[in-house]
matplotlib code that plots the C-alpha trace (Angstrom):
import matplotlib.pyplot as plt

x = [0.0, 2.8, 4.7, 1.5, 0.7, 4.3, 3.9, 0.4, 1.9, 4.9, 2.4, 0.2, 3.2, 4.2, 0.7, 0.6, 3.4, 2.4, -1.2, -0.3, 1.2, -1.3, -4.5, -5.6, -5.4, -7.9, -11.5, -13.2, -16.6, -17.0, -20.3, -21.6, -24.7, -25.6, -24.1, -26.3, -26.0, -25.3, -22.7, -22.3, -19.9, -19.5, -16.3, -16.7, -13.4, -11.7, -9.9, -8.6, -9.5, -5.8, -5.9, -9.4, -8.2, -5.0, -7.0, -9.4, -6.4, -4.9, -8.1, -8.5, -5.0, -5.0, -6.5, -9.5, -11.2, -14.8, -15.6, -17.2, -18.0, -20.2, -23.9, -24.8, -22.6, -25.5, -27.4, -24.7, -25.8, -24.9, -24.0, -26.6, -25.6, -21.9, -22.8, -24.7, -21.8, -19.5, -22.0, -22.2, -18.5, -17.8, -20.3, -19.3, -15.6, -16.3, -17.9, -20.8, -24.3, -26.7, -30.2, -32.9, -34.7, -31.7, -31.1, -33.7, -31.1, -27.5, -27.5, -29.3, -26.9, -24.0, -25.4, -26.1, -22.6, -21.0, -23.3, -22.6, -18.9, -17.3, -14.1, -14.2, -14.3, -11.6, -11.7, -11.8, -14.8, -16.8, -15.9, -17.0, -20.2, -20.9, -20.3, -22.9, -25.5, -24.9, -25.5, -28.7, -29.8, -29.0, -31.2, -34.0, -33.6, -34.2, -37.4, -38.8, -41.0, -38.3, -36.0, -38.8, -39.3, -35.7, -35.7, -38.8, -36.5, -35.0, -35.2, -35.6, -39.1, -38.7, -38.0, -34.4, -33.6, -29.9, -26.8, -23.8, -20.7, -18.2, -14.6, -11.4, -9.5, -6.2, -3.3, -1.5, -4.8, -5.7, -2.2, -2.1, -5.6, -5.1, -2.0, -3.7, -7.1, -7.3, -5.1, -7.3, -10.4, -9.3, -7.4, -4.2, -3.0, -5.7, -6.2, -4.7, -7.0, -6.9, -8.3, -10.0, -11.5, -11.2, -13.3, -14.5, -18.4, -19.6, -23.2, -24.8, -28.3, -30.9, -28.5, -28.4, -27.8, -29.9, -30.1, -27.4, -25.1, -21.3, -19.3, -16.8, -16.4, -16.3, -16.7, -15.3, -16.8, -14.9, -17.0, -14.5, -17.2, -20.7, -20.6, -23.3, -25.1, -28.8, -30.0, -27.5, -27.8, -26.1, -29.2, -29.7, -33.6, -33.9, -32.9, -34.4, -30.9, -29.8, -26.6, -26.0, -22.6, -20.3, -16.9, -14.2, -16.5, -16.4, -18.8, -17.6, -20.0, -19.9, -21.5, -20.4, -22.0, -20.0, -16.7, -16.3, -12.9, -12.6, -9.2, -7.7, -10.6, -13.9, -17.4, -18.1, -21.8, -23.5, -25.2, -28.6, -29.5, -26.5, -28.5, -27.8, -27.5, -26.4, -29.6, -30.7, -29.0, -31.6, -29.1, -25.4, -22.8, -21.4, -18.1, -17.2, -14.1, -15.0, -12.8, -13.9, -12.0, -11.7, -10.2, -7.6, -8.0, -4.6, -6.8, -10.4, -12.8, -16.4, -17.6, -16.6, -16.6, -13.4, -11.5, -12.8, -9.9, -11.5, -14.2, -13.4, -12.7]
y = [-0.1, 2.4, 1.9, 2.2, 5.4, 6.8, 5.8, 7.8, 10.7, 10.7, 10.3, 13.1, 15.5, 14.3, 14.9, 18.2, 19.5, 17.8, 18.9, 22.6, 22.4, 19.8, 21.1, 22.7, 19.2, 17.7, 17.6, 20.6, 22.1, 25.3, 26.7, 30.1, 29.2, 32.6, 36.0, 38.0, 37.6, 35.1, 34.4, 30.7, 28.8, 25.2, 23.2, 19.6, 17.6, 20.3, 17.2, 14.6, 10.9, 10.3, 13.6, 12.5, 9.0, 10.4, 12.9, 10.2, 8.0, 10.8, 11.4, 7.7, 7.6, 10.9, 11.4, 13.5, 15.1, 16.5, 20.3, 21.8, 25.3, 25.1, 25.8, 22.1, 20.8, 21.7, 18.8, 16.3, 12.9, 11.8, 15.3, 15.5, 12.1, 12.9, 16.3, 14.6, 12.1, 15.2, 17.0, 13.8, 13.2, 16.8, 16.9, 13.4, 14.5, 17.5, 15.1, 17.5, 16.3, 17.6, 18.7, 16.5, 19.0, 19.3, 15.6, 15.1, 16.5, 16.3, 19.9, 21.2, 19.3, 20.8, 24.4, 24.0, 23.0, 25.7, 28.2, 27.2, 25.8, 27.3, 26.9, 23.1, 23.3, 23.3, 26.1, 23.7, 21.8, 25.1, 26.2, 22.7, 23.0, 26.5, 25.2, 22.5, 25.0, 27.3, 24.4, 23.5, 26.9, 26.9, 23.9, 25.8, 28.8, 26.5, 25.4, 29.0, 30.4, 32.2, 29.2, 27.1, 29.6, 29.4, 25.6, 25.9, 27.5, 24.2, 22.9, 19.4, 17.8, 16.1, 18.2, 18.2, 15.0, 14.9, 17.0, 15.7, 15.1, 18.0, 17.3, 19.3, 19.0, 17.3, 19.9, 17.9, 17.4, 21.1, 22.4, 20.0, 20.7, 24.6, 24.5, 22.3, 23.7, 27.4, 28.7, 26.8, 28.8, 32.1, 35.1, 35.7, 38.7, 41.0, 39.7, 37.6, 34.7, 33.8, 30.4, 31.3, 27.7, 24.3, 21.3, 18.0, 17.2, 13.6, 13.0, 9.5, 8.6, 11.0, 13.5, 17.3, 20.7, 23.5, 26.7, 29.1, 32.0, 31.4, 34.0, 34.7, 36.3, 33.1, 29.3, 26.5, 23.0, 19.9, 16.7, 13.8, 11.0, 11.0, 8.2, 6.0, 9.1, 9.8, 13.4, 15.5, 18.4, 21.7, 24.0, 27.7, 27.9, 31.7, 31.6, 28.2, 26.6, 23.1, 21.5, 17.6, 16.3, 14.9, 13.2, 15.7, 18.6, 21.8, 24.7, 28.3, 30.8, 34.1, 35.0, 38.7, 41.5, 42.7, 44.0, 47.8, 49.2, 51.1, 52.3, 48.8, 47.1, 45.7, 45.7, 42.6, 42.7, 39.5, 38.5, 37.2, 35.4, 33.0, 31.3, 27.6, 24.1, 20.5, 18.6, 15.5, 12.3, 9.6, 6.9, 6.4, 8.7, 12.2, 13.7, 17.3, 19.3, 22.9, 26.0, 29.3, 32.4, 36.0, 38.3, 41.2, 43.2, 44.3, 46.6, 47.6, 45.3, 45.7, 42.2, 38.9, 37.6, 39.6, 37.3, 34.0, 32.9, 29.7, 31.6, 32.6, 36.2]
z = [0.1, 0.9, -2.3, -4.4, -2.5, -3.3, -7.1, -7.1, -5.6, -8.1, -11.1, -9.7, -9.7, -13.3, -14.5, -12.7, -14.6, -17.9, -17.8, -17.4, -20.7, -22.3, -21.0, -24.3, -25.7, -23.2, -24.5, -22.7, -23.1, -21.4, -21.0, -19.7, -18.0, -16.7, -17.9, -15.7, -11.8, -10.3, -13.2, -13.5, -15.8, -16.3, -17.6, -18.7, -18.1, -16.2, -14.7, -17.1, -16.3, -15.0, -12.9, -11.6, -10.7, -9.0, -6.9, -5.8, -4.9, -2.9, -1.1, -0.1, 1.3, 3.4, 6.9, 6.8, 9.5, 9.7, 9.8, 12.8, 11.8, 8.6, 8.4, 7.7, 10.5, 12.9, 11.4, 12.0, 12.8, 16.3, 17.4, 20.2, 21.5, 21.7, 23.2, 26.1, 26.7, 27.2, 29.4, 31.6, 31.7, 32.6, 35.4, 36.8, 36.7, 39.2, 41.7, 42.2, 43.4, 40.7, 42.2, 41.1, 39.1, 36.9, 36.3, 33.6, 30.9, 30.5, 29.2, 32.2, 34.6, 32.6, 32.8, 36.6, 37.3, 35.1, 36.8, 40.4, 40.3, 37.3, 39.2, 38.9, 35.1, 32.6, 30.0, 27.0, 28.5, 29.0, 25.3, 24.1, 26.0, 24.8, 21.2, 21.7, 23.0, 20.0, 17.5, 19.4, 19.2, 15.5, 14.9, 16.7, 14.3, 11.4, 13.0, 13.1, 10.3, 8.7, 8.7, 7.3, 4.6, 3.7, 3.7, 1.3, -1.3, -2.0, -5.4, -4.3, -4.5, -1.0, 2.2, 3.7, 5.5, 6.2, 5.4, 3.3, 5.3, 4.9, 5.3, 5.6, 2.4, 3.0, 2.5, -0.2, -2.2, -1.7, -2.9, -5.9, -7.0, -6.5, -8.8, -11.3, -11.7, -10.8, -13.6, -16.1, -15.2, -13.5, -14.8, -12.8, -14.9, -13.8, -10.2, -7.4, -6.2, -2.5, -1.5, 1.9, 2.2, 0.8, 1.6, 0.5, 0.7, 0.5, -0.2, 0.2, -0.5, 0.9, 1.7, 0.5, 1.7, 3.1, 0.7, 1.6, 0.1, 0.3, 2.3, -0.6, -4.0, -6.1, -5.7, -7.7, -7.4, -8.7, -9.1, -8.1, -8.0, -9.3, -11.7, -9.9, -8.6, -9.3, -8.3, -6.4, -8.8, -7.8, -7.5, -7.8, -6.9, -7.3, -11.0, -11.6, -12.5, -11.9, -12.9, -12.9, -11.6, -14.1, -13.0, -13.6, -14.4, -12.7, -11.8, -11.2, -9.7, -8.1, -4.7, -4.5, -6.6, -9.7, -9.1, -8.3, -8.2, -5.1, -3.9, -5.0, -3.3, -4.5, -3.3, -1.1, -1.0, -1.2, -4.5, -3.1, -6.2, -5.9, -3.0, -3.9, -2.4, -3.2, -4.3, -2.7, -3.8, -4.8, -5.1, -5.1, -4.0, -5.0, -3.8, -4.5, -3.9, -3.2, -3.2, -1.8, -3.3, -2.6, -5.3, -5.1, -8.2, -10.0, -12.5, -12.7, -14.4, -15.5, -14.7, -13.2, -16.7, -17.3, -14.8, -16.3, -18.4, -19.7, -21.6, -25.3, -25.5]

ax = plt.figure().add_subplot(projection="3d")
ax.plot(x, y, z, "-o")
ax.set_aspect("equal")
plt.show()
């Protein structure tokens, strides 16, 4: 396994160098889905078959951790059970005798202990407890009238059931894909692009996302595995747009309003029409690499389209 993995890494570096030169020879179909906000561009075969295989091999051989600060993380399966175990462990560790009226809930017991004897608590336990309370409050907000109205914007026929699993992209895979893919779609002569976040999202049957707007200027999605997937479209419900996943394909879209050159900076007002979500997977699995990007302009531009290098000029 170790030798095979080292071989995969070597081949990936080889292809990384070779494909920077040979990308124009790879069959590629670029489509401007929307030229008005939100601007959406799709690129078929953004990754070749060999590059896709090597990226998936790297992903399979790297240690991966789940994220904890994303919107969909509040829906994480087993989160409440894990939090309750933590609350019980922390309270037991203090040796306190919790009054009967607070014993019907691990959270109530924890809050009573923190309130009455904070000196017996370790800071990390208090922080972890506070995060758990925030997660539960976020769940309750989704149950409000406003939260339900937002849920109803989903393009799925069925109601939201379960969020896909979001993972921190392994550093090596992140660096390789950044160097390989970003120059193929984005202009670096007129702007510098900063990858402010990179994750992997894995969707199994019945999983999707809740509608949201990304907190960045641009988002690039790379479909790493969707061969046996039915459903799982990338949906922009406010503009009635659905994009089916295709292995090796990419979707680039912009979540900030059109750039305005202001003393070297740009407007970072959110483009509300960019509200989107991963559609529910009806069968199979979908794996997506997601890059969130912010831009620093080197010169004034009129529209985001000026910064998309893969489009014919």
